[in-house]
C-alpha positions in Angstrom: 115.2 217.5 177.7 113.8 215.4 174.9 110.0 215.2 175.1 107.8 212.8 173.1 104.2 213.7 173.5 101.6 211.2 172.4 103.6 210.3 169.3 101.8 208.1 166.8 102.6 207.0 163.3 100.1 205.2 161.0 100.6 203.7 157.6 97.1 203.1 156.4 95.5 200.6 158.8 98.9 199.7 160.3 100.0 201.5 163.5 103.8 201.6 163.8 103.9 203.8 166.9 100.9 204.1 169.2 100.5 207.1 171.5 104.0 207.1 172.9 105.0 209.6 175.5 108.2 209.9 177.5 111.0 212.4 178.3 114.7 212.1 178.7 116.8 214.5 180.7 120.5 215.5 180.6 122.8 212.8 181.9 120.5 210.0 181.0 121.5 207.3 178.6 118.2 205.7 177.5 118.3 202.2 176.0 115.3 201.9 173.7 114.5 198.2 173.4 112.0 196.2 171.5 111.7 193.2 169.1 112.0 193.8 165.4 109.1 195.8 164.1 108.4 197.3 167.6 108.5 200.9 166.3 112.0 201.8 167.6 113.4 203.2 164.4 110.1 204.9 163.5 110.2 206.7 166.9 113.8 207.7 166.3 112.9 209.2 162.9 110.1 211.2 164.4 112.3 212.5 167.2 114.9 213.7 164.7 112.4 215.1 162.2 113.0 212.6 159.4 109.4 211.5 159.7 106.3 213.6 160.6 104.1 212.0 163.2 100.5 211.1 162.4 99.7 212.6 165.8 101.5 214.0 168.7 104.7 216.0 168.8 108.4 215.9 169.7 110.5 218.6 171.4 114.3 218.8 171.6 115.6 221.1 174.3 112.3 223.0 174.1 112.2 223.3 170.3 109.2 221.7 168.6 110.4 219.4 165.8 107.5 220.5 163.5 107.4 224.2 164.2 111.1 224.9 164.9 112.8 222.1 163.1 116.1 223.8 162.2 116.8 224.8 165.8 116.0 221.3 167.0 118.1 219.6 164.4 121.1 221.8 165.2 121.2 220.3 168.7 121.0 216.7 167.5 123.6 214.2 166.5 121.8 211.3 164.7 123.1 207.9 163.6 120.3 206.4 161.5 119.7 202.7 161.0 122.2 201.4 158.5 124.5 204.5 158.8 123.7 205.9 155.3 126.3 208.1 153.7 127.7 209.1 150.3 129.6 206.0 149.3 131.7 207.7 146.6 133.1 210.2 149.0 136.3 209.5 151.0 136.0 209.4 154.8 137.9 212.7 155.1 135.8 214.3 152.4 132.6 213.2 153.9 133.4 214.4 157.4 134.6 217.8 156.0 131.2 218.0 154.1 129.3 217.2 157.4 131.3 219.9 159.2 130.4 222.4 156.6 126.7 221.4 156.7 126.9 221.9 160.5 128.1 225.4 159.9 131.6 224.8 161.1 134.3 226.7 159.2 138.1 227.0 159.1 140.0 225.9 162.2 136.8 224.9 164.1 135.9 222.5 161.2 139.4 221.0 161.1 139.5 220.5 164.9 136.0 219.0 165.0 136.9 216.5 162.2 140.2 215.7 163.8 138.6 215.0 167.2 135.9 212.7 165.6 138.5 210.9 163.6 140.6 210.2 166.7 137.7 209.2 168.8 136.5 206.6 166.2 140.0 205.6 165.2 139.5 206.3 161.5 143.0 207.5 160.6 143.8 204.4 158.6 140.9 204.8 156.2 140.6 208.6 155.7 141.4 208.5 151.9 139.2 205.4 151.2 135.8 205.8 149.5 133.2 204.9 152.1 131.6 202.3 149.8 134.8 200.3 150.0 134.8 200.1 153.8 133.8 197.2 155.9 130.4 197.3 157.7 132.2 198.1 161.0 134.1 201.0 159.6 131.0 202.4 157.9 129.3 202.3 161.3 132.2 204.2 162.8 132.1 206.8 160.1 128.4 207.2 160.9 129.1 207.7 164.5 131.9 210.2 163.7 129.5 212.4 161.8 126.9 212.2 164.6 129.3 213.5 167.2 131.3 215.9 165.0 129.5 219.1 166.0 129.4 218.1 169.8 125.6 218.1 170.0 123.7 218.2 173.2 121.5 215.3 172.1 122.7 212.1 170.6 120.2 209.7 169.0 121.8 206.5 167.9 120.1 203.7 166.1 122.0 200.4 166.6 125.3 202.1 167.2 127.4 198.9 167.5 125.8 197.0 164.7 128.5 195.3 162.6 131.3 196.0 165.0 133.7 193.4 166.4 134.0 192.9 170.2 136.9 195.3 170.5 135.2 198.0 168.5 132.0 197.5 170.5 134.0 198.0 173.7 135.5 201.3 172.3 132.2 202.7 171.2 130.5 201.8 174.5 133.4 203.5 176.3 132.9 206.6 174.1 129.2 206.7 174.9 130.0 206.5 178.6 132.5 209.3 178.4 130.0 211.6 176.6 127.1 210.7 178.9 127.7 213.2 181.7 126.7 216.4 179.8 124.5 215.0 177.0 121.1 213.4 176.4 121.7 210.0 174.7 119.1 207.7 173.3 120.2 204.3 172.0 118.0 202.0 170.0 119.2 198.4 170.2 118.2 194.8 170.4 121.4 193.9 172.2 120.5 193.5 175.9 124.1 193.4 177.1 124.6 196.9 175.5 121.8 198.3 177.7 123.4 196.8 180.8 126.8 198.1 179.8 126.1 201.8 178.9 122.5 202.8 179.9 121.1 204.1 183.1 117.5 203.8 181.9 115.7 201.3 179.7 112.4 201.5 177.9 110.8 198.4 176.3 108.3 198.8 173.5 106.4 196.3 171.4 103.7 196.8 168.8 104.4 200.5 169.0 103.4 200.9 172.7 105.5 201.5 175.8 105.5 198.4 178.0 108.2 199.1 180.6 110.3 202.1 181.7 112.9 201.4 184.5 116.6 201.2 185.1 118.3 198.2 183.7 118.9 196.9 187.2 115.2 197.5 188.0 114.2 195.4 185.0 116.6 192.6 185.9 115.2 192.6 189.4 111.8 191.6 187.9 113.3 188.4 186.7 112.1 185.2 188.4 115.8 184.3 188.7 116.5 187.4 190.8 118.4 186.2 193.9 118.0 182.5 192.8 121.0 180.2 193.2 122.3 178.1 190.3 124.6 175.0 190.7 126.3 172.5 188.4 127.0 169.2 190.2 126.7 165.5 189.9 123.5 164.1 191.3 121.4 167.2 190.6 118.1 165.4 191.1 119.0 164.2 194.6 120.4 167.6 195.5 117.2 169.3 194.2 115.1 167.0 196.5 117.2 167.8 199.5 117.4 171.6 198.8 113.6 171.7 198.3 113.2 170.9 202.0 115.0 174.1 203.1 112.7 176.9 204.4 114.6 179.4 202.2 113.7 177.5 199.0 110.5 178.0 197.1 111.2 175.5 194.4 114.0 173.8 192.5 114.3 173.3 188.8 116.8 171.4 186.6 117.5 172.6 183.1 120.5 171.9 180.7 122.4 170.1 183.5 122.0 173.1 185.9 120.1 173.1 189.2 118.4 176.4 190.1 116.7 177.0 193.4 114.4 179.9 193.8 114.1 182.0 197.0 111.2 181.8 199.5 113.0 183.8 202.1 116.3 185.7 202.6 119.5 183.9 203.2 119.2 181.4 200.3 122.8 181.5 199.1 124.1 180.9 202.7 121.6 178.0 203.2 122.6 176.4 199.9 126.3 176.8 200.7 125.8 175.2 204.1 123.9 172.3 202.4 126.8 171.8 200.0 129.3 171.5 202.9 126.9 169.3 205.0 126.4 166.8 202.1 129.8 167.0 200.6 128.6 167.6 197.1 131.2 168.1 194.4 130.0 171.4 192.9 131.6 172.6 189.7 129.7 175.9 189.5 127.8 178.0 192.1 126.4 181.4 191.5 123.9 183.9 193.0 121.7 185.1 190.1 121.1 188.9 189.7 118.3 188.1 187.3 118.1 187.4 183.6 117.4 190.4 181.3 116.5 188.2 178.3 113.8 186.4 180.3 112.3 189.7 181.5 112.4 191.1 178.0 110.6 188.0 176.5 108.0 188.1 179.2 107.2 191.8 178.8 107.1 191.8 175.0 105.0 188.6 175.0 102.4 190.5 177.1 102.9 188.3 180.1 103.8 191.2 182.4 102.2 194.6 182.7 104.3 197.8 182.6 
């Protein structure tokens, strides 16, 4: 497992990470969420040994990152923020260099490079200097070097940053394919990414852990969980009539949409019956699972306890 034990990082009077503790087990894909400046990247750097903590410790598969750093790093694939690399090197040359640094030789190195190139679809740019690549291709090269040695632990800082929608889909599919036998930590500010690939989500702000749950568990905290949203003419009149139903706690109109919130079970059925009874011409009708962005804003604003 990955273990973070009371990790803290101070820069003078500023605290970037404040007494952060958690563990991640094999098979978990942890989405590490927080607003800009929350301490996500700083935590990633401490987990991978790029920064020493001011206090606390990190362990990777039982290896302490301070006392047994080399053994810990051998088991990690790391994509840092910005995907730094050697811009003057070609993609092929860079991956061959990484394979050598990872102590892969001969056919093992060639096979590892070929597999990473295929997975990240880099065949068309192998002879290009990295500095000439688009932001999306640079990101894919960064991911290729992270997975090249088939590490047990993957720590990815904004893995889909700069990718187009098709590339994001491919990278998310790759993460899902690798998830069964690896520990994966993804730092991101893209909420849909957490919903798409993660089975656990942590939210931090101001360097402190505020929430730790499944994505579905966090979405269920939304005030929109099991609400019903409609788009129809005469929304105000419909809101008044729906408010009289025993299954409705309240009704709100925003941006032309009418949302009714549950007071009891059976809300969707009660609203559907009311639509038929009154003959309303409804253009849109949906049962809300909840809104991740609303939960995220409320938690990071300090409006909800962990």
